[in-house]
Phi, psi and omega in degrees: 000135177266107183301320182295317179295314180297318181298315179296317180294319179297315178299319178297315179298312182295325176296316178298316179300314183297311182295313181295317181297316180299316180299315182292322178295314179300317180297316181293320180294316178299317180294322179293323177293312180298326181274000177078010180282332173223164182265337180103008178234019183268163165263118186261126176290134180230151177220133176241132180242125178251124182230129169232095188302315183297333180262359180071028181262130172216102185238129181246134176239123176255144179199186180230136175249117178279138179250356178227000000 
């Protein structure tokens, strides 16, 4: 395994995940506020699941996203 290649690829993947996830969360929260499902002052429970089937990885991260 080439550590440098894997590290660069991993950083690229994580950057994509971060940017895309933030965009999707913001879009979903705005739509939920507009649709009256939330008020915009809640603490929203969030869960992120990372899966790499070939490596046998299934990692879950739970957290809270504050909206106010």
